[in-house]
C-alpha positions in Angstrom: 33.9 57.6 138.9 32.5 59.8 136.2 34.7 60.6 133.3 32.9 63.7 132.3 33.6 66.8 134.4 32.6 70.4 134.4 35.6 72.6 133.6 36.7 75.2 136.1 35.8 78.7 135.1 39.5 79.7 134.6 40.1 76.8 132.3 36.8 77.3 130.4 37.8 80.9 129.8 41.1 79.9 128.4 39.4 77.5 126.0 37.1 80.3 124.9 40.1 82.5 124.5 41.4 80.1 121.9 38.5 81.2 119.6 38.0 84.8 120.7 41.6 85.9 121.2 43.8 84.1 118.7 46.3 87.0 118.4 46.8 90.6 119.6 44.7 92.0 116.7 41.7 90.0 117.9 42.1 91.5 121.3 42.1 95.0 119.7 39.0 94.1 117.7 37.0 93.1 120.8 38.1 96.0 123.0 37.7 98.7 120.3 34.2 97.3 119.6 33.4 97.6 123.3 34.6 101.2 123.2 32.4 102.0 120.2 29.4 100.4 121.9 30.1 102.6 124.9 29.7 105.7 122.7 33.4 106.7 122.7 34.4 109.7 120.5 38.2 109.2 121.0 39.9 105.8 121.1 43.6 105.3 121.8 45.4 102.0 121.1 48.9 101.5 122.5 50.9 98.4 121.6 54.3 97.1 122.6 56.2 94.3 120.8 53.5 93.8 118.3 50.9 93.7 121.0 52.2 90.6 122.8 53.9 92.6 125.6 51.1 95.2 126.0 47.8 96.3 124.5 46.2 99.3 126.1 42.9 100.7 125.0 41.9 104.2 126.3 38.4 105.6 125.5 36.1 108.4 126.6 33.0 106.3 126.5 30.2 106.0 129.1 32.4 104.0 131.6 31.0 101.6 134.3 30.2 101.6 137.9 31.8 99.1 140.3 29.0 96.5 140.0 29.2 96.5 136.2 33.0 96.5 136.2 33.0 93.4 138.3 30.3 91.7 136.3 31.9 92.3 133.0 34.7 89.9 133.9 32.2 87.1 134.5 31.6 84.7 131.5 28.5 85.4 129.5 27.8 88.7 131.3 26.7 91.4 128.9 24.6 94.6 128.8 23.9 94.2 125.1 21.1 91.5 125.1 18.6 90.2 127.6 16.2 87.9 125.8 16.3 85.4 122.9 14.4 88.0 120.8 17.3 90.4 121.3 19.7 87.8 119.8 17.6 87.9 116.6 18.0 91.7 116.2 21.5 92.6 117.3 22.4 96.3 117.0 25.7 96.3 118.9 29.2 95.0 118.1 29.4 92.8 121.3 26.7 90.6 122.7 28.2 87.3 123.9 29.9 88.5 127.1 33.0 86.3 126.3 35.7 88.8 125.3 36.8 90.3 128.7 36.9 87.1 130.8 38.7 85.4 127.9 41.3 88.1 127.6 41.8 88.3 131.4 42.4 84.5 131.6 45.4 84.6 129.2 47.1 87.9 130.2 48.0 90.2 133.1 44.8 92.3 132.9 43.9 95.7 134.3 40.6 97.6 133.9 40.1 101.2 135.1 36.8 102.8 134.5 34.7 105.8 135.7 31.3 107.1 134.7 31.1 110.7 133.7 29.1 111.9 136.7 30.8 109.7 139.3 33.3 111.2 141.7 35.4 108.0 141.8 35.8 105.0 139.5 37.0 101.4 139.8 40.3 99.7 139.1 40.5 95.9 138.8 43.5 93.7 138.3 43.4 90.1 137.1 46.4 87.8 136.7 45.8 84.8 134.4 42.1 84.6 135.3 42.6 85.2 139.1 41.3 88.4 140.6 44.2 90.1 142.5 43.0 93.6 143.3 39.9 95.9 143.3 40.4 99.6 144.3 39.1 103.1 143.7 40.2 104.9 140.6 40.4 108.6 140.2 41.2 108.9 136.5 39.4 110.5 133.6 35.8 109.4 132.7 35.8 106.5 130.3 37.6 103.2 130.4 41.2 102.0 130.2 42.0 98.3 129.6 45.4 96.8 129.6 46.5 93.3 128.7 50.1 92.6 129.3 52.1 89.4 128.6 49.5 87.9 126.3 49.4 84.1 126.6 52.1 84.2 129.4 50.3 81.2 130.9 49.6 79.4 127.7 53.0 78.9 126.1 51.7 76.6 123.4 49.6 79.6 122.1 52.6 81.9 122.0 54.4 79.6 119.7 51.8 80.3 117.0 52.3 84.1 117.1 54.3 85.6 114.3 57.1 88.2 114.3 56.6 91.5 116.1 56.1 93.4 112.8 53.6 90.9 111.5 51.5 91.0 114.6 51.5 94.8 114.7 50.5 94.9 111.0 47.4 92.9 112.0 46.7 95.2 114.9 47.0 98.3 112.6 44.8 96.6 109.9 42.1 95.9 112.6 42.1 99.5 113.8 41.9 100.7 110.2 38.8 98.6 109.5 36.9 100.2 112.4 38.3 103.7 111.7 36.8 103.6 108.1 33.3 102.8 109.4 33.4 105.3 112.2 34.7 108.7 110.8 33.0 110.5 113.7 35.5 108.9 116.1 39.1 110.0 116.5 41.6 107.1 116.6 45.3 107.1 117.7 47.7 104.1 117.5 51.2 103.9 118.9 53.7 101.1 118.8 56.7 100.9 121.2 56.0 104.5 122.1 56.0 105.8 118.5 53.0 107.3 116.8 51.8 104.9 114.0 48.4 106.3 113.1 46.5 109.5 114.0 43.0 110.1 112.6 41.1 113.1 113.7 37.3 112.9 113.8 35.5 114.0 110.7 32.0 114.0 109.2 33.2 113.2 105.7 33.6 109.5 105.0 35.9 110.1 102.0 38.1 112.3 104.2 38.6 109.4 106.6 39.4 107.1 103.7 41.9 109.6 102.4 43.6 109.7 105.7 44.1 106.0 105.6 44.9 105.2 101.9 46.3 108.6 100.7 45.2 111.3 98.3 46.3 109.5 95.2 44.1 106.4 95.7 41.2 108.3 97.3 41.0 110.7 94.3 40.4 107.8 92.0 37.5 106.3 93.9 33.9 106.4 92.5 31.1 107.2 94.9 28.1 104.8 95.1 25.0 106.9 95.4 22.9 105.5 98.2 20.3 103.1 96.8 17.9 100.6 98.3 16.8 97.3 96.8 15.2 94.3 98.5 15.5 96.1 101.8 19.2 96.5 101.3 20.7 100.0 101.3 24.1 100.2 99.6 26.5 103.2 99.7 30.3 103.8 99.8 33.2 104.1 97.3 34.7 101.7 94.8 37.6 101.6 92.4 36.9 102.1 88.7 38.0 99.7 85.8 41.7 99.2 85.9 41.9 99.8 89.7 42.3 96.4 91.3 44.6 94.4 93.5 46.0 90.9 93.5 44.5 90.2 96.9 41.4 91.2 99.0 43.2 93.6 101.4 41.6 96.7 99.9 38.2 95.0 99.6 36.3 96.1 102.7 32.6 95.7 103.4 30.5 96.8 106.4 27.1 95.7 107.5 25.5 98.2 109.9 29.0 99.4 110.7 30.5 96.0 111.3 33.3 94.8 109.1 32.2 91.4 107.7 32.8 88.7 105.1 30.1 87.0 103.1 29.8 84.8 100.0 26.7 86.8 98.9 28.7 90.0 99.0 31.6 88.5 97.1 29.2 87.2 94.4 27.5 90.6 94.2 30.8 92.4 93.7 31.9 89.9 91.1 28.6 90.4 89.2 28.7 94.1 89.6 32.2 94.4 88.1 31.9 91.4 85.8 33.6 92.5 82.6 35.5 95.4 84.3 37.7 93.1 86.3 40.4 90.7 85.2 40.4 87.1 86.5 42.5 86.8 89.6 42.1 90.5 90.5 40.0 92.0 93.3 38.3 95.4 93.4 39.1 98.2 95.7 35.9 98.7 97.7 34.7 100.6 100.8 31.1 99.2 100.8 28.5 100.1 103.4 25.4 98.1 103.7 22.4 99.0 106.0 19.8 96.4 106.7 17.1 95.5 109.3 19.0 93.6 112.1 16.4 90.8 111.9 17.3 90.1 108.2 20.7 88.5 109.1 22.4 86.5 111.7 25.8 87.6 113.0 26.1 84.9 115.6 27.7 82.3 113.3 31.4 83.0 113.7 33.6 83.3 116.8 35.1 86.6 115.5 31.7 87.8 114.2 33.3 88.4 110.8 30.9 86.2 108.8 27.1 86.7 108.7 24.2 84.6 107.4 21.6 86.5 105.4 18.0 85.4 105.2 17.8 86.6 101.6 21.4 86.2 100.3 20.2 86.6 96.7 18.6 90.0 97.5 21.8 91.2 99.0 23.8 90.0 96.0 21.5 91.7 93.6 21.5 95.0 95.5 25.3 95.1 95.5 25.7 94.0 91.9 23.2 96.7 90.7 24.8 99.4 92.8 28.3 98.6 91.6 27.4 98.2 87.9 25.4 101.4 87.9 28.2 103.3 89.5 30.7 102.0 86.9 28.4 102.8 84.0 27.6 106.3 85.2 31.3 107.0 85.7 32.1 105.8 82.2 29.4 108.0 80.7 30.7 111.0 82.6 34.2 110.3 81.5 33.4 109.8 77.8 31.1 112.8 77.9 28.0 111.2 76.4 25.5 108.4 76.9 26.0 105.1 75.1 25.2 105.2 71.4 21.7 104.1 70.7 22.5 102.6 67.4 24.4 99.3 67.0 28.1 99.9 66.4 29.4 98.5 63.2 31.6 95.4 63.8 32.9 95.0 60.3 35.9 97.3 59.5 35.1 100.2 57.2 36.3 100.2 53.6 39.9 101.5 53.7 40.5 105.0 52.4 44.0 104.9 50.8 46.0 108.2 51.5 48.0 109.7 48.7 51.2 109.4 50.7 52.6 107.8 53.8 52.9 111.3 55.4 49.2 111.9 54.8 48.4 108.5 56.3 50.3 109.2 59.5 49.0 112.8 60.0 45.4 112.0 59.3 43.2 113.1 62.2 41.1 110.5 64.0 38.0 111.4 62.1 37.9 113.0 58.7 36.1 116.1 60.0 38.2 116.5 63.2 41.0 119.1 63.4 44.4 118.0 64.6 45.2 118.5 68.3 46.2 122.2 68.9 48.3 121.3 71.9 50.6 118.9 69.9 50.9 119.7 66.2 52.4 117.0 64.0 56.0 117.6 63.1 56.7 119.0 59.7 58.7 116.0 58.6 57.8 112.7 60.2 60.8 110.7 61.2 60.9 107.0 60.5 61.1 104.6 63.4 64.6 103.3 63.8 65.2 99.6 63.3 68.2 97.7 64.6 70.7 96.7 62.0 71.5 93.0 61.9 75.2 93.8 62.1 74.9 96.3 64.9 72.0 95.7 67.2 70.8 98.4 69.4 72.0 97.8 73.0 69.2 98.0 75.6 69.3 101.0 77.9 68.6 100.3 81.5 65.9 102.3 83.3 66.8 102.3 86.9 63.5 103.9 88.0 61.2 102.4 85.4 57.5 102.7 86.3 55.0 100.4 84.6 52.5 102.3 82.4 49.1 102.7 84.0 45.8 101.7 82.4 43.6 104.6 81.7 40.8 104.6 84.3 37.5 106.4 84.4 38.0 109.1 87.0 35.4 111.5 88.3 35.9 114.2 85.7 33.5 116.7 84.3 32.1 115.8 81.0 33.6 118.9 79.4 37.0 117.6 80.3 36.3 114.1 79.1 38.5 112.7 76.3 37.1 112.1 72.9 38.5 110.3 69.8 39.6 113.7 68.5 42.1 114.0 71.4 44.2 111.2 70.1 46.5 111.2 67.0 47.4 107.8 65.6 51.2 107.7 64.9 51.7 104.0 64.3 51.2 100.3 65.3 53.6 98.2 67.4 53.9 94.5 66.7 50.6 94.5 64.7 48.7 94.8 68.0 49.4 98.0 70.0 48.2 101.2 68.4 50.5 104.1 69.3 48.7 107.5 69.8 49.7 110.9 70.8 47.6 112.9 73.4 48.1 116.0 75.4 49.1 113.9 78.4 51.7 111.9 76.5 51.8 108.5 74.7 48.7 106.3 74.7 48.7 102.7 73.5 45.5 100.9 72.4 45.2 97.1 72.3 43.3 96.7 69.0 42.0 93.3 70.0 40.8 94.3 73.5 39.2 97.5 72.0 37.4 95.5 69.3 36.3 93.0 71.9 34.6 95.8 73.9 33.0 97.2 70.8 31.6 93.8 69.7 30.6 92.9 73.3 28.4 96.0 73.7 27.0 95.6 70.2 26.0 91.9 70.8 24.6 92.8 74.2 22.4 95.5 72.8 21.2 93.0 70.2 20.4 90.5 73.0 18.5 93.1 75.0 16.5 94.2 72.0 15.1 90.7 71.5 17.8 88.3 70.6 21.0 87.9 68.6 20.4 87.2 64.8 21.4 83.8 63.8 22.4 82.0 60.6 21.3 78.5 59.9 24.0 76.0 59.1 24.0 74.0 55.8 25.5 71.1 57.7 24.5 70.9 61.4 27.3 70.4 63.9 27.1 67.4 66.2 28.3 67.8 69.8 29.3 64.9 72.0 29.3 66.1 75.6 29.7 64.8 79.1 26.6 64.2 81.3 27.4 67.4 83.3 27.7 69.6 80.2 24.6 68.0 78.8 22.7 69.2 81.9 24.2 72.7 81.5 23.0 72.9 77.8 19.5 71.7 78.7 19.2 74.2 81.6 20.4 77.1 79.4 18.8 76.2 76.1 16.5 79.3 76.1 19.4 81.6 76.9 21.4 80.0 74.1 18.6 80.6 71.6 18.5 84.3 72.5 22.3 84.2 71.8 21.7 83.0 68.3 22.6 79.4 69.1 19.9 76.9 68.1 20.7 73.6 69.7 18.6 70.4 70.1 19.1 67.1 71.9 20.1 64.4 69.4 20.7 61.4 71.7 22.2 60.6 75.1 24.7 63.4 75.7 24.6 64.4 72.1 23.3 67.7 70.6 22.7 69.0 67.2 23.6 72.6 66.5 21.5 74.0 63.6 22.3 77.8 63.8 25.0 80.1 65.1 25.2 83.9 65.6 25.3 85.6 62.2 28.3 87.8 63.2 30.4 84.9 64.5 33.8 84.7 62.7 35.6 81.5 63.4 37.0 78.6 61.5 36.3 76.2 64.3 32.7 76.7 65.6 32.9 73.4 67.6 35.8 74.8 69.6 33.9 78.0 70.1 30.9 76.1 71.4 33.1 74.1 73.8 34.3 77.4 75.2 30.8 78.7 75.6 29.8 75.5 77.4 32.8 75.9 79.7 31.8 79.5 80.5 28.3 78.3 81.4 29.6 75.4 83.5 31.9 77.6 85.5 29.1 79.8 86.8 27.2 79.0 89.9 23.5 78.2 90.0 23.0 81.6 91.7 24.3 83.5 88.6 21.6 85.5 86.8 20.5 84.7 83.3 21.9 88.0 82.2 25.3 87.0 83.6 25.1 83.7 81.8 24.3 85.5 78.6 27.0 88.1 79.0 29.7 85.6 79.6 28.8 83.7 76.5 28.7 87.1 74.6 32.2 87.9 75.9 33.4 84.6 74.4 31.6 85.4 71.1 33.1 88.9 71.1 36.6 87.6 71.5 36.2 85.2 68.6 34.6 87.9 66.4 37.3 90.5 67.0 40.5 91.4 65.2 43.5 89.5 66.3 47.1 90.6 67.2 48.5 90.0 63.7 45.5 91.5 61.8 46.8 94.6 59.9 44.3 97.5 60.0 44.7 100.7 58.0 44.7 104.1 59.7 41.1 104.8 58.8 40.1 101.5 60.2 41.9 102.2 63.4 40.2 105.7 63.6 36.8 104.0 63.2 37.7 101.5 65.9 38.8 104.3 68.3 35.6 106.2 67.6 33.5 103.1 68.3 35.4 102.4 71.4 34.6 105.8 72.9 30.9 105.3 72.1 30.9 102.3 74.4 29.4 102.4 77.9 32.7 101.2 79.4 35.5 101.9 76.9 38.5 101.4 79.3 38.5 97.6 79.5 37.6 94.6 77.4 34.8 92.2 78.5 37.4 90.1 80.4 38.7 93.1 82.4 41.9 93.8 80.6 42.7 97.4 79.8 42.0 98.7 76.3 44.1 101.9 76.7 47.4 102.4 78.6 49.0 105.8 79.1 52.6 106.8 79.5 52.8 110.4 80.6 55.1 113.0 79.0 56.6 113.5 82.5 57.4 109.7 82.7 59.1 109.8 79.3 61.1 112.8 80.3 62.3 111.0 83.4 63.3 108.0 81.4 65.3 110.1 79.0 67.0 112.1 81.8 65.2 115.4 81.0 63.5 115.5 84.4 64.7 114.6 87.8 63.0 111.6 89.4 60.2 112.3 91.9 
């Protein structure tokens, strides 16, 4: 007797449901995509008990006649594709014909549909994959699909479902994903009879995003002007420097309207943000990509979330350039000028000694600048109180303490953009944080992070203009490396030369360093070289030569910058602030950390009880 058997259709559908419908949110994804393919302009999603008791989708799409309504419950029956050529150029969300029979096999299923011009529609009921009723339907044009008691006949699957709130949060997130990409469609979501989400149709993409994430976050987004490169058109909105999250929940990408995940897109975002994003942080993005459907394959994942690009490098480059250009343009707009053409001085200026401590503290940011009119300096500066060893100051609790926010680069008119003259230096905290007064309140500048940004952009301009100047060593440095690091050095020898590092093989896994960048300030060049090698090794082979060079430059800038305990005079700090605002991206260091943090006057008033919370 044969051991291999063909599975019954009902069992085969349940097996397919394990991939297609792993939880209520997946059911919502499949049904909402069907509604969008049907041209719906209003979609309602009703859930009970997180979607396990009921998911009902109501749309005003094209509807189906009785023949199509019956066929749609057969496995691999679809109106989306007909030939193998269609599979290579998919323009719809659905195409496999698996979703409806899979859902019907693991739930108590009901479908009611009517075409717009038909006098009567069709209603079908299926119980765990078994057809139980077919009757006329006199409801509104469009389609209603209900799935009750999900996995009632597959108890093992129910055990893997989470709590009601968790499952509903996934349902809501799935609807949000499709709502962002389809602002022309109105969406309504209810849970246990209560309204959870209502999004009217709109023509404005930003308005739809605002309805989902709120005014405060939406107002801080930067618009990507639509650009096309390598056949890839990129548009959308992204967060500026300092606007990031510890997870990818706010990182959304759409390909021809379909929410997707792709390594090429992740690489492109990482390269585009590069020095504007801290390690372990993820950008806020609403990215929309348009491509020829023949240039990618969406039929590689059961949930159709992942795609395979024929030219992944082209996609990565298009995204990286769009993101980096948007960040640079926003920074230029916010600082009110284009980047300085001349190299910025890295060495600190000669200190100008004020005649008194009061003159030092009241000195404007630049010698020719007038003090801020909004906040004149007090007539008699008060010294900062220090705790007495015999009577230490007791800490005061702040019940509603709010962490200070990094200064971001919002979409502001250049006439309103801040300049060095808008800040008055009032002191230095712990030999690192420069305290400054502005019309908004208190601003702190990290002198090391600020100097890193200044040095980084100076070194990068030198690199772009033909190479970093180097200084030959009286005694060459010998490096003993691992075989892997030796390969990295050989592959990047030309890039290292442009960085001012002259290095030659000197034996098996041994290299001789004969020159280093002339501006490098370090007592341990061997340790610095090890760090450069580590940066190069950590990058993938797909990374561009510019990315390789910029990472090495960031390491160099860190070593060449002032440190936390380096004491700078007020004129030196003024020069540093001026150089910082001449940078293309002054609001973060090359590693993504903020250079400036602001505590508003309103926040200070709340902490001191001068203003009611809220």
